[in-house]
C-alpha positions in Angstrom: -22.8 -26.0 -13.2 -19.7 -26.9 -15.1 -19.9 -23.5 -16.7 -19.4 -22.3 -13.1 -16.6 -24.2 -12.2 -14.6 -23.7 -15.8 -15.1 -20.1 -15.6 -13.7 -20.1 -11.9 -10.6 -22.2 -13.1 -10.1 -19.5 -16.0 -10.1 -16.3 -13.6 -7.8 -18.0 -11.2 -5.5 -18.8 -13.9 -5.5 -15.4 -15.3 -5.2 -13.6 -11.6 -2.2 -16.1 -10.6 -0.4 -15.3 -14.6 -1.2 -11.6 -13.8 0.1 -11.5 -10.3 3.4 -13.5 -11.3 4.1 -11.2 -13.9 3.3 -8.2 -12.0 5.6 -9.1 -9.4 8.7 -10.2 -11.4 8.9 -6.7 -12.7 7.4 -4.4 -9.8 8.4 -4.5 -6.0 4.9 -4.3 -5.2 1.7 -4.9 -6.1 -0.7 -2.1 -7.2 -2.7 -2.1 -4.0 0.5 -2.1 -1.9 2.0 0.4 -4.3 -1.0 2.9 -3.7 -1.3 2.4 -0.2 2.7 3.0 0.0 2.0 6.2 -2.1 -0.7 7.5 0.2 1.3 6.7 3.4 4.6 8.6 2.0 2.0 11.3 1.1 0.5 11.6 4.4 3.6 11.7 6.4 5.6 14.2 4.5 2.7 16.9 4.9 2.1 16.0 8.9 6.0 16.1 10.2 5.7 19.7 10.6 2.2 19.5 12.2 3.6 16.6 14.7 6.7 18.8 15.2 4.3 22.0 16.0 2.2 19.6 18.3 5.4 18.1 20.4 6.7 22.1 21.1 3.2 23.2 22.2 3.3 20.4 24.5 6.8 20.9 25.7 8.0 17.5 24.8 11.0 19.0 22.8 12.0 17.8 19.5 14.1 14.2 20.7 10.8 13.2 22.7 8.5 10.5 21.5 
């Protein structure tokens, strides 16, 4: 039983230390960074498609 508690405390301490060090040098965490990169990639590649779709529907460039 004590092994489990000590193991949990060690893992928790390592995660806290690692996240504090990471965020000291980087603006986002690794998962947030990957999410941001994927979102930026998707938006950059679908802007033309969205404009085409608006034109096709006759909404114009400025309409949302």
